[in-house]
C-alpha atoms as a printed R data frame, in Angstrom:
    type eleno elety resid chain resno       x       y       z
1   ATOM     1    CA   MET     A     1  15.734   7.272 -34.572
2   ATOM     2    CA   LYS     A     2  14.421   4.653 -32.299
3   ATOM     3    CA   ARG     A     3  11.959   5.478 -30.043
4   ATOM     4    CA   ARG     A     4  13.074   5.444 -26.235
5   ATOM     5    CA   ILE     A     5  10.826   6.053 -22.971
6   ATOM     6    CA   GLY     A     6  11.938   5.276 -19.784
7   ATOM     7    CA   ILE     A     7  10.602   3.772 -16.651
8   ATOM     8    CA   LEU     A     8  10.498   3.855 -12.538
9   ATOM     9    CA   THR     A     9   8.803   2.650  -9.011
10  ATOM    10    CA   GLY     A    10   8.787   5.093  -6.747
11  ATOM    11    CA   GLY     A    11   7.242   4.857  -2.796
12  ATOM    12    CA   GLY     A    12   7.123   1.663  -1.145
13  ATOM    13    CA   ASP     A    13   7.634  -2.069  -2.642
14  ATOM    14    CA   CYS     A    14   5.208  -3.900  -3.438
15  ATOM    15    CA   PRO     A    15   4.404  -7.345  -4.899
16  ATOM    16    CA   GLY     A    16   4.153  -7.632  -8.328
17  ATOM    17    CA   LEU     A    17   6.474  -4.251  -9.364
18  ATOM    18    CA   ASN     A    18   8.080  -6.738 -11.633
19  ATOM    19    CA   ALA     A    19   4.942  -8.205 -13.424
20  ATOM    20    CA   VAL     A    20   4.651  -4.611 -14.777
21  ATOM    21    CA   ILE     A    21   8.204  -3.771 -15.866
22  ATOM    22    CA   ARG     A    22   7.738  -6.784 -17.918
23  ATOM    23    CA   GLY     A    23   4.785  -5.922 -19.481
24  ATOM    24    CA   VAL     A    24   5.825  -2.663 -20.025
25  ATOM    25    CA   VAL     A    25   9.352  -4.601 -21.785
26  ATOM    26    CA   GLU     A    26   7.691  -7.154 -23.786
27  ATOM    27    CA   VAL     A    27   4.979  -4.741 -25.130
28  ATOM    28    CA   CYS     A    28   7.582  -2.170 -26.103
29  ATOM    29    CA   SER     A    29  10.033  -4.481 -27.789
30  ATOM    30    CA   LYS     A    30   6.998  -5.585 -30.165
31  ATOM    31    CA   SER     A    31   6.469  -2.283 -31.118
32  ATOM    32    CA   ASP     A    32  10.861  -1.816 -31.763
33  ATOM    33    CA   ILE     A    33  10.398   0.870 -28.758
34  ATOM    34    CA   GLU     A    34  14.048   0.775 -26.339
35  ATOM    35    CA   VAL     A    35  13.194   0.647 -22.613
36  ATOM    36    CA   VAL     A    36  15.168   2.555 -20.172
37  ATOM    37    CA   GLY     A    37  14.920   1.459 -16.208
38  ATOM    38    CA   PHE     A    38  15.893   4.295 -13.783
39  ATOM    39    CA   LEU     A    39  17.070   2.885 -10.643
40  ATOM    40    CA   ALA     A    40  15.534   3.934  -7.003
41  ATOM    41    CA   GLY     A    41  12.223   5.332  -8.517
42  ATOM    42    CA   TRP     A    42  12.632   9.829  -9.112
43  ATOM    43    CA   ARG     A    43  15.858   9.928  -7.501
44  ATOM    44    CA   GLY     A    44  17.772   8.083 -10.414
45  ATOM    45    CA   ALA     A    45  15.272   9.997 -12.829
46  ATOM    46    CA   LEU     A    46  17.040  12.916 -11.001
47  ATOM    47    CA   ASN     A    47  20.664  11.562 -11.365
48  ATOM    48    CA   GLY     A    48  20.045  10.001 -14.424
49  ATOM    49    CA   ASP     A    49  21.476   6.307 -12.778
50  ATOM    50    CA   HIS     A    50  19.848   3.499 -14.938
51  ATOM    51    CA   ARG     A    51  19.643   0.674 -17.235
52  ATOM    52    CA   ILE     A    52  18.334  -0.795 -20.097
53  ATOM    53    CA   LEU     A    53  16.307  -3.002 -20.448
54  ATOM    54    CA   THR     A    54  15.739  -6.170 -23.012
55  ATOM    55    CA   PRO     A    55  12.834  -9.297 -22.706
56  ATOM    56    CA   GLU     A    56  16.189 -11.013 -22.127
57  ATOM    57    CA   ASP     A    57  16.053  -8.704 -18.838
58  ATOM    58    CA   VAL     A    58  12.271  -9.071 -17.151
59  ATOM    59    CA   GLU     A    59  12.303 -12.816 -18.853
60  ATOM    60    CA   GLY     A    60  10.318 -14.791 -15.546
61  ATOM    61    CA   ILE     A    61  10.917 -11.637 -13.134
62  ATOM    62    CA   GLN     A    62   6.951 -11.550 -12.557
63  ATOM    63    CA   THR     A    63   7.254 -14.257 -10.183
64  ATOM    64    CA   MET     A    64   9.272 -12.117  -7.552
65  ATOM    65    CA   GLY     A    65   8.448  -9.558  -5.039
66  ATOM    66    CA   GLY     A    66   9.661  -6.136  -5.242
67  ATOM    67    CA   THR     A    67  11.867  -4.597  -7.493
68  ATOM    68    CA   ILE     A    68  14.775  -5.563  -9.914
69  ATOM    69    CA   LEU     A    69  14.625  -1.604 -10.405
70  ATOM    70    CA   GLU     A    70  14.640  -0.476  -6.474
71  ATOM    71    CA   SER     A    71  12.823   2.169  -5.168
72  ATOM    72    CA   SER     A    72  13.170   4.808  -3.010
73  ATOM    73    CA   ARG     A    73  10.798   8.207  -1.661
74  ATOM    74    CA   THR     A    74  12.020  10.915  -3.320
75  ATOM    75    CA   ASN     A    75  10.254  14.381  -4.304
76  ATOM    76    CA   VAL     A    76  11.009  15.701  -7.078
77  ATOM    77    CA   LYS     A    77   9.635  19.353  -5.866
78  ATOM    78    CA   LYS     A    78  11.031  19.227  -3.148
79  ATOM    79    CA   THR     A    79  14.356  18.874  -4.808
80  ATOM    80    CA   PRO     A    80  16.233  22.067  -5.922
81  ATOM    81    CA   ASN     A    81  15.608  22.138  -9.787
82  ATOM    82    CA   GLY     A    82  13.716  19.182  -9.383
83  ATOM    83    CA   PRO     A    83  11.623  19.303 -12.608
84  ATOM    84    CA   GLU     A    84  14.471  20.944 -14.508
85  ATOM    85    CA   LYS     A    85  16.687  17.364 -13.805
86  ATOM    86    CA   ILE     A    86  14.365  14.889 -14.842
87  ATOM    87    CA   ILE     A    87  14.013  16.955 -18.202
88  ATOM    88    CA   GLU     A    88  17.380  17.564 -18.566
89  ATOM    89    CA   THR     A    89  18.163  13.790 -18.331
90  ATOM    90    CA   MET     A    90  15.393  12.550 -20.520
91  ATOM    91    CA   LYS     A    91  16.899  14.895 -22.804
92  ATOM    92    CA   LYS     A    92  19.899  12.993 -22.222
93  ATOM    93    CA   LEU     A    93  18.960  10.137 -22.946
94  ATOM    94    CA   GLY     A    94  16.480  10.750 -25.838
95  ATOM    95    CA   LEU     A    95  13.469   9.858 -23.742
96  ATOM    96    CA   GLU     A    96   9.850  10.986 -25.196
97  ATOM    97    CA   ALA     A    97   7.975   9.860 -22.126
98  ATOM    98    CA   LEU     A    98   8.097   8.009 -18.904
99  ATOM    99    CA   VAL     A    99   6.169   4.985 -17.363
100 ATOM   100    CA   ALA     A   100   5.623   5.978 -13.614
101 ATOM   101    CA   ILE     A   101   5.027   2.980 -11.447
102 ATOM   102    CA   GLY     A   102   3.719   3.293  -7.912
103 ATOM   103    CA   GLY     A   103   1.431   5.161  -5.267
104 ATOM   104    CA   ASP     A   104  -0.405   8.781  -4.875
105 ATOM   105    CA   ASP     A   105   2.909  10.506  -4.204
106 ATOM   106    CA   THR     A   106   5.110   8.862  -7.180
107 ATOM   107    CA   LEU     A   107   2.272   9.202  -9.328
108 ATOM   108    CA   GLY     A   108   1.711  12.434  -7.911
109 ATOM   109    CA   VAL     A   109   5.200  13.947  -8.974
110 ATOM   110    CA   ALA     A   110   4.091  12.454 -12.647
111 ATOM   111    CA   ASN     A   111   1.342  14.554 -12.603
112 ATOM   112    CA   PHE     A   112   3.388  17.574 -12.333
113 ATOM   113    CA   LEU     A   113   5.676  17.291 -14.717
114 ATOM   114    CA   ARG     A   114   3.377  16.504 -17.027
115 ATOM   115    CA   LYS     A   115   0.531  19.192 -16.077
116 ATOM   116    CA   GLU     A   116   3.628  21.873 -15.521
117 ATOM   117    CA   HIS     A   117   6.687  20.633 -17.602
118 ATOM   118    CA   GLY     A   118   4.554  18.849 -20.506
119 ATOM   119    CA   VAL     A   119   6.826  15.393 -19.657
120 ATOM   120    CA   ASN     A   120   4.881  12.881 -21.677
121 ATOM   121    CA   VAL     A   121   4.176  10.173 -18.999
122 ATOM   122    CA   VAL     A   122   1.746   7.286 -18.337
123 ATOM   123    CA   GLY     A   123   0.919   6.066 -14.472
124 ATOM   124    CA   VAL     A   124   0.476   2.262 -13.288
125 ATOM   125    CA   PRO     A   125  -1.222   2.278 -10.104
126 ATOM   126    CA   LYS     A   126   0.865   0.505  -7.417
127 ATOM   127    CA   THR     A   127  -0.185   0.520  -3.080
128 ATOM   128    CA   ILE     A   128  -0.613  -2.369  -0.977
129 ATOM   129    CA   ASP     A   129  -3.216   0.436   0.667
130 ATOM   130    CA   ASN     A   130  -5.723   0.103  -2.240
131 ATOM   131    CA   ASP     A   131  -6.337   3.917  -2.213
132 ATOM   132    CA   LEU     A   132  -5.499   5.141  -4.546
133 ATOM   133    CA   SER     A   133  -8.997   5.994  -6.770
134 ATOM   134    CA   CYS     A   134  -9.981   4.930 -10.706
135 ATOM   135    CA   THR     A   135  -9.451   1.684  -9.959
136 ATOM   136    CA   ASP     A   136 -11.180  -1.197  -9.136
137 ATOM   137    CA   PHE     A   137  -7.707  -2.475  -7.468
138 ATOM   138    CA   THR     A   138  -4.433  -1.554  -7.576
139 ATOM   139    CA   PHE     A   139  -1.523  -4.607  -7.813
140 ATOM   140    CA   GLY     A   140   0.127  -5.258  -4.743
141 ATOM   141    CA   PHE     A   141  -2.802  -5.445  -1.897
142 ATOM   142    CA   ASP     A   142  -4.414  -8.605  -2.507
143 ATOM   143    CA   THR     A   143  -0.492 -10.509  -1.539
144 ATOM   144    CA   ALA     A   144  -0.394  -8.002   1.367
145 ATOM   145    CA   ALA     A   145  -4.056  -8.445   2.543
146 ATOM   146    CA   ASN     A   146  -3.459 -12.866   2.110
147 ATOM   147    CA   ILE     A   147  -0.185 -12.279   4.168
148 ATOM   148    CA   ALA     A   148  -2.084 -10.078   6.758
149 ATOM   149    CA   MET     A   149  -4.689 -12.559   7.296
150 ATOM   150    CA   GLU     A   150  -2.608 -16.140   7.537
151 ATOM   151    CA   ALA     A   151  -0.678 -13.539  10.785
152 ATOM   152    CA   ILE     A   152  -4.596 -13.203  11.871
153 ATOM   153    CA   ASP     A   153  -4.870 -16.680  11.364
154 ATOM   154    CA   ARG     A   154  -1.470 -17.874  13.106
155 ATOM   155    CA   ILE     A   155  -1.997 -15.455  16.080
156 ATOM   156    CA   ARG     A   156  -5.649 -17.071  17.519
157 ATOM   157    CA   THR     A   157  -4.197 -20.133  18.715
158 ATOM   158    CA   THR     A   158  -1.867 -18.445  20.902
159 ATOM   159    CA   ALA     A   159  -4.652 -15.749  21.851
160 ATOM   160    CA   ALA     A   160  -7.292 -18.551  22.279
161 ATOM   161    CA   SER     A   161  -4.418 -20.910  24.169
162 ATOM   162    CA   HIS     A   162  -3.090 -17.946  26.690
163 ATOM   163    CA   ALA     A   163  -6.515 -16.843  26.851
164 ATOM   164    CA   ARG     A   164  -5.016 -13.307  25.968
165 ATOM   165    CA   CYS     A   165  -6.014 -10.084  23.804
166 ATOM   166    CA   PHE     A   166  -3.931  -9.162  20.286
167 ATOM   167    CA   VAL     A   167  -3.262  -5.946  18.662
168 ATOM   168    CA   VAL     A   168  -2.202  -6.840  15.593
169 ATOM   169    CA   GLU     A   169  -1.092  -3.485  13.494
170 ATOM   170    CA   CYS     A   170  -1.455  -3.808   9.510
171 ATOM   171    CA   MET     A   171  -0.559  -1.259   7.222
172 ATOM   172    CA   GLY     A   172  -3.002   1.630   5.915
173 ATOM   173    CA   ARG     A   173  -1.069   5.147   6.768
174 ATOM   174    CA   SER     A   174  -4.986   6.539   5.830
175 ATOM   175    CA   SER     A   175  -6.997   3.744   4.297
176 ATOM   176    CA   GLY     A   176  -8.068   0.806   5.920
177 ATOM   177    CA   TRP     A   177  -8.460  -1.488   3.174
178 ATOM   178    CA   ILE     A   178  -5.785  -3.747   3.949
179 ATOM   179    CA   THR     A   179  -6.774  -4.231   7.640
180 ATOM   180    CA   LEU     A   180 -10.217  -4.571   7.024
181 ATOM   181    CA   GLN     A   181 -10.045  -7.279   3.943
182 ATOM   182    CA   SER     A   182  -7.409  -9.132   6.136
183 ATOM   183    CA   GLY     A   183  -9.410  -8.899   9.334
184 ATOM   184    CA   TRP     A   184 -12.573  -9.821   8.386
185 ATOM   185    CA   ALA     A   185 -11.012 -12.329   6.389
186 ATOM   186    CA   ALA     A   186  -9.240 -14.018   9.136
187 ATOM   187    CA   ASP     A   187 -12.785 -13.616  11.624
188 ATOM   188    CA   ALA     A   188 -10.804 -10.762  13.893
189 ATOM   189    CA   HIS     A   189 -13.204  -9.167  16.448
190 ATOM   190    CA   ILE     A   190 -12.767  -5.867  16.512
191 ATOM   191    CA   ILE     A   191 -11.630  -3.904  13.416
192 ATOM   192    CA   ILE     A   192 -10.355  -0.247  13.714
193 ATOM   193    CA   ILE     A   193  -9.381   1.958  10.694
194 ATOM   194    CA   PRO     A   194  -8.942   5.396   9.811
195 ATOM   195    CA   GLU     A   195 -12.059   6.251   7.883
196 ATOM   196    CA   PHE     A   196 -14.567   4.873  10.640
197 ATOM   197    CA   PRO     A   197 -11.633   5.386  13.871
198 ATOM   198    CA   MET     A   198 -13.527   3.996  17.106
199 ATOM   199    CA   ASN     A   199 -12.766   5.533  20.719
200 ATOM   200    CA   MET     A   200 -11.170   3.324  23.894
201 ATOM   201    CA   ASP     A   201 -14.622   3.243  26.011
202 ATOM   202    CA   GLU     A   202 -16.075   1.309  22.399
203 ATOM   203    CA   ILE     A   203 -12.705  -0.567  22.201
204 ATOM   204    CA   MET     A   204 -13.672  -1.556  26.006
205 ATOM   205    CA   GLU     A   205 -17.245  -2.138  25.285
206 ATOM   206    CA   ILE     A   206 -16.371  -4.997  23.046
207 ATOM   207    CA   VAL     A   207 -13.203  -6.478  24.786
208 ATOM   208    CA   LYS     A   208 -15.749  -6.860  28.140
209 ATOM   209    CA   LYS     A   209 -18.655  -8.420  26.665
210 ATOM   210    CA   ARG     A   210 -16.700 -10.630  24.943
211 ATOM   211    CA   TYR     A   211 -14.348 -11.827  28.191
212 ATOM   212    CA   ASN     A   212 -18.310 -11.597  30.485
213 ATOM   213    CA   ARG     A   213 -19.993 -14.169  27.801
214 ATOM   214    CA   GLY     A   214 -16.877 -16.744  28.534
215 ATOM   215    CA   LYS     A   215 -14.752 -15.333  25.528
216 ATOM   216    CA   ARG     A   216 -11.417 -15.087  27.033
217 ATOM   217    CA   TYR     A   217  -9.124 -14.143  24.323
218 ATOM   218    CA   THR     A   218  -9.772 -11.149  21.560
219 ATOM   219    CA   ILE     A   219  -7.845 -10.275  17.915
220 ATOM   220    CA   ILE     A   220  -8.680  -7.023  17.255
221 ATOM   221    CA   ALA     A   221  -6.898  -5.860  13.637
222 ATOM   222    CA   VAL     A   222  -5.721  -1.886  13.785
223 ATOM   223    CA   ALA     A   223  -4.414   0.293  11.000
224 ATOM   224    CA   GLU     A   224  -1.086   1.674  11.505
225 ATOM   225    CA   GLY     A   225  -2.536   5.459  10.818
226 ATOM   226    CA   VAL     A   226  -5.716   5.250  13.108
227 ATOM   227    CA   THR     A   227  -6.239   8.720  15.594
228 ATOM   228    CA   ILE     A   228  -7.792   6.528  18.979
229 ATOM   229    CA   GLU     A   229  -9.517   9.086  20.893
230 ATOM   230    CA   GLY     A   230  -8.913   8.690  24.761
231 ATOM   231    CA   LEU     A   231  -5.313   6.997  23.331
232 ATOM   232    CA   GLU     A   232  -2.360   9.382  24.248
233 ATOM   233    CA   GLN     A   233  -0.409   8.793  21.019
234 ATOM   234    CA   GLY     A   234   3.023  10.777  20.330
235 ATOM   235    CA   ASP     A   235   4.483  13.134  17.153
236 ATOM   236    CA   LEU     A   236   6.212  10.681  14.842
237 ATOM   237    CA   GLY     A   237   7.615  13.163  12.713
238 ATOM   238    CA   VAL     A   238   7.326  13.442   8.559
239 ATOM   239    CA   ASP     A   239   8.776  12.035   6.196
240 ATOM   240    CA   ALA     A   240   9.916  13.710   2.037
241 ATOM   241    CA   PHE     A   241   6.317  13.586   1.109
242 ATOM   242    CA   GLY     A   242   5.006  15.314   4.613
243 ATOM   243    CA   HIS     A   243   3.172  12.310   5.858
244 ATOM   244    CA   PRO     A   244   3.850  10.690   9.301
245 ATOM   245    CA   LEU     A   245   6.521   8.414  10.123
246 ATOM   246    CA   LEU     A   246   4.748   5.647  10.774
247 ATOM   247    CA   VAL     A   247   7.852   2.925  11.074
248 ATOM   248    CA   ASN     A   248   8.305   4.901  14.628
249 ATOM   249    CA   SER     A   249   4.642   4.328  15.762
250 ATOM   250    CA   GLN     A   250   3.527   2.593  18.769
251 ATOM   251    CA   LEU     A   251   0.132   2.463  18.166
252 ATOM   252    CA   ALA     A   252  -0.363  -1.347  19.164
253 ATOM   253    CA   LYS     A   253   1.706  -1.121  21.849
254 ATOM   254    CA   ASP     A   254  -0.021   1.964  23.419
255 ATOM   255    CA   LEU     A   255  -3.634   0.267  22.751
256 ATOM   256    CA   ALA     A   256  -2.445  -3.122  24.012
257 ATOM   257    CA   THR     A   257  -1.086  -1.721  27.121
258 ATOM   258    CA   ALA     A   258  -4.350   0.870  27.807
259 ATOM   259    CA   ILE     A   259  -6.801  -2.356  26.799
260 ATOM   260    CA   GLU     A   260  -4.319  -3.995  29.684
261 ATOM   261    CA   LYS     A   261  -4.540  -1.603  32.061
262 ATOM   262    CA   ARG     A   262  -8.315  -0.551  32.189
263 ATOM   263    CA   MET     A   263  -9.117  -4.708  32.333
264 ATOM   264    CA   ARG     A   264  -6.915  -5.381  35.274
265 ATOM   265    CA   ALA     A   265  -8.942  -2.107  36.873
266 ATOM   266    CA   ASP     A   266 -12.302  -2.781  35.638
267 ATOM   267    CA   GLU     A   267 -13.994  -3.933  39.308
268 ATOM   268    CA   SER     A   268 -17.218  -4.929  37.690
269 ATOM   269    CA   LEU     A   269 -15.205  -8.453  36.139
270 ATOM   270    CA   ASP     A   270 -14.632 -11.515  37.925
271 ATOM   271    CA   GLU     A   271 -11.300 -11.735  40.447
272 ATOM   272    CA   LYS     A   272  -9.644 -13.624  36.784
273 ATOM   273    CA   ARG     A   273  -9.722 -10.441  35.627
274 ATOM   274    CA   LYS     A   274  -5.933  -9.339  37.040
275 ATOM   275    CA   TYR     A   275  -4.184 -11.670  34.693
276 ATOM   276    CA   PHE     A   276  -5.603 -10.653  31.978
277 ATOM   277    CA   GLU     A   277  -3.425 -10.032  29.221
278 ATOM   278    CA   CYS     A   278  -2.769  -8.299  25.961
279 ATOM   279    CA   ARG     A   279  -0.449  -8.099  23.414
280 ATOM   280    CA   SER     A   280   0.898  -6.662  19.861
281 ATOM   281    CA   LEU     A   281   2.253  -7.203  16.919
282 ATOM   282    CA   VAL     A   282   2.719  -5.162  13.930
283 ATOM   283    CA   LEU     A   283   3.270  -6.627  10.685
284 ATOM   284    CA   GLY     A   284   5.171  -4.154   9.225
285 ATOM   285    CA   HIS     A   285   7.530  -4.567   6.384
286 ATOM   286    CA   LEU     A   286   6.161  -8.463   6.456
287 ATOM   287    CA   GLN     A   287   2.916  -6.889   4.248
288 ATOM   288    CA   ARG     A   288   5.226  -5.945   1.337
289 ATOM   289    CA   GLY     A   289   7.040  -8.818   0.972
290 ATOM   290    CA   GLY     A   290   7.913 -12.124  -0.945
291 ATOM   291    CA   ALA     A   291   6.634 -13.202  -4.378
292 ATOM   292    CA   PRO     A   292   3.302 -12.183  -5.535
293 ATOM   293    CA   SER     A   293  -0.431 -13.499  -5.781
294 ATOM   294    CA   ALA     A   294  -1.800 -14.961  -8.886
295 ATOM   295    CA   PHE     A   295  -4.247 -11.821  -8.606
296 ATOM   296    CA   ASP     A   296  -1.345  -9.678  -8.278
297 ATOM   297    CA   ARG     A   297   1.007 -11.211 -10.889
298 ATOM   298    CA   VAL     A   298  -2.042 -11.612 -13.255
299 ATOM   299    CA   LEU     A   299  -3.456  -8.024 -12.056
300 ATOM   300    CA   GLY     A   300   0.163  -5.875 -12.364
301 ATOM   301    CA   SER     A   301   1.499  -8.531 -15.972
302 ATOM   302    CA   ARG     A   302  -2.396  -6.781 -17.258
303 ATOM   303    CA   MET     A   303  -1.298  -2.943 -16.560
304 ATOM   304    CA   GLY     A   304   2.059  -3.149 -17.649
305 ATOM   305    CA   VAL     A   305   1.132  -4.595 -21.831
306 ATOM   306    CA   LYS     A   306  -2.467  -1.913 -21.509
307 ATOM   307    CA   ALA     A   307   0.974   0.962 -20.445
308 ATOM   308    CA   GLY     A   308   2.897  -0.667 -23.338
309 ATOM   309    CA   GLU     A   309   0.196  -0.460 -25.842
310 ATOM   310    CA   LEU     A   310  -0.634   3.243 -24.708
311 ATOM   311    CA   VAL     A   311   3.161   4.607 -24.558
312 ATOM   312    CA   ALA     A   312   3.158   2.533 -28.388
313 ATOM   313    CA   ALA     A   313  -0.006   4.272 -29.339
314 ATOM   314    CA   GLY     A   314   1.502   8.132 -27.697
315 ATOM   315    CA   ASP     A   315  -1.138   8.180 -25.644
316 ATOM   316    CA   TYR     A   316   0.284  10.094 -23.002
317 ATOM   317    CA   GLY     A   317  -1.242  11.726 -19.535
318 ATOM   318    CA   ASN     A   318  -3.187   8.983 -18.176
319 ATOM   319    CA   MET     A   319  -3.716   5.892 -15.607
320 ATOM   320    CA   VAL     A   320  -4.484   2.465 -16.549
321 ATOM   321    CA   ALA     A   321  -6.356   1.128 -14.280
322 ATOM   322    CA   LEU     A   322  -8.931  -2.040 -13.460
323 ATOM   323    CA   LYS     A   323 -12.245  -1.266 -13.984
324 ATOM   324    CA   GLY     A   324 -14.448  -4.624 -13.682
325 ATOM   325    CA   THR     A   325 -12.334  -7.496 -14.871
326 ATOM   326    CA   GLU     A   326 -11.183  -4.865 -17.997
327 ATOM   327    CA   ILE     A   327  -7.996  -3.091 -17.909
328 ATOM   328    CA   VAL     A   328  -8.529   0.429 -19.390
329 ATOM   329    CA   LYS     A   329  -6.837   4.174 -19.291
330 ATOM   330    CA   ALA     A   330  -8.373   6.478 -16.663
331 ATOM   331    CA   ASP     A   331  -8.167  10.009 -15.523
332 ATOM   332    CA   LEU     A   332  -4.498  10.279 -14.009
333 ATOM   333    CA   ASP     A   333  -4.650  13.634 -11.990
334 ATOM   334    CA   VAL     A   334  -8.503  12.553 -10.175
335 ATOM   335    CA   ALA     A   335  -6.772   9.191  -9.499
336 ATOM   336    CA   VAL     A   336  -3.781  11.612  -7.452
337 ATOM   337    CA   SER     A   337  -6.246  13.954  -6.155
338 ATOM   338    CA   VAL     A   338  -8.777  11.727  -4.384
339 ATOM   339    CA   ARG     A   339  -7.815   8.971  -2.219
340 ATOM   340    CA   LYS     A   340 -10.254   5.661  -2.233
341 ATOM   341    CA   ASP     A   341 -11.350   5.153   1.184
342 ATOM   342    CA   VAL     A   342 -13.225   2.343   2.788
343 ATOM   343    CA   PRO     A   343 -16.761   2.667   1.932
344 ATOM   344    CA   ALA     A   344 -19.433   3.490   5.172
345 ATOM   345    CA   SER     A   345 -21.691   0.700   3.106
346 ATOM   346    CA   LEU     A   346 -18.652  -2.114   3.037
347 ATOM   347    CA   TYR     A   347 -17.662  -1.483   6.974
348 ATOM   348    CA   ASP     A   348 -21.001  -1.664   8.063
349 ATOM   349    CA   ALA     A   349 -20.973  -4.953   6.838
350 ATOM   350    CA   CYS     A   350 -18.547  -5.969   8.416
351 ATOM   351    CA   LYS     A   351 -18.861  -4.827  11.831
352 ATOM   352    CA   TYR     A   352 -22.181  -7.172  12.729
353 ATOM   353    CA   TYR     A   353 -18.941  -9.506  12.983
354 ATOM   354    CA   PHE     A   354 -17.606  -6.703  16.033
355 ATOM   355    CA   ARG     A   355 -18.717  -9.190  18.886
């Protein structure tokens, strides 16, 4: 009987997903393994919604953003009889394993199915947040950071022309990798991330010092998941995995309003402070979209090839990862249980530029 496996992409879309899909299909095809693509992530695996993927179907897709399999934030563990439904779908389709491409939530479900229900899985780390451990980089991060960098580059001309302060909000629920990478590259004057949050007094000190030096514009890059002491932030609700619904966040707007109010009220500054303006820009899903960078196309392709090779060898229960310049297999259990935060040494180096 011909071997068959399933593949799915879960969670937020990400540049490089299609490159992984192609890599898996190409390798499996050469090993005479049929690949069944589940549509809309774990939701497709639950209800059996799928399509067969051949090399002809995936030719050239590594140049495209998003995912040809679609995606969703579906939590199998919170679905009634979810694991049993997954197993039943796999039996009906004759699948020996699943290749799960996703972040900590998607891979967390895969790891749960592996440990608690004996499902054969191979994980591929996908997140623009770059916060999965056991891999030096996740595909999608490079593209997202470059998009955010370009946006900050562009907003600088308006900020300088109008002598305005701009708060640019980047994606990053619990991790500041995108904000740090893009903000530092684009010469943001203040970078605020979840790992090392700043309070309002610290932020205002830098803004005022710049103002007193004649630098009447300031660029602030902030990660969407930051909690800033001294700034009132509302309850956002949670998603299917219990994470704050940051799509409802008013962080950038609230921070910009607070900075402008404090600057205008500060009588230690000159009279021109009364005209001080601070605006906000939320990059949001823009960072996820569009074609992947060259780095992410190749990284996604290499990870897909490695995942396909693990499938062909029947080497299940692992995640593929980038270590240095090599693609290796890593411990899936560790990858989903330990978040990779921005290290203090990197942030400390970046702080030399806060002025």
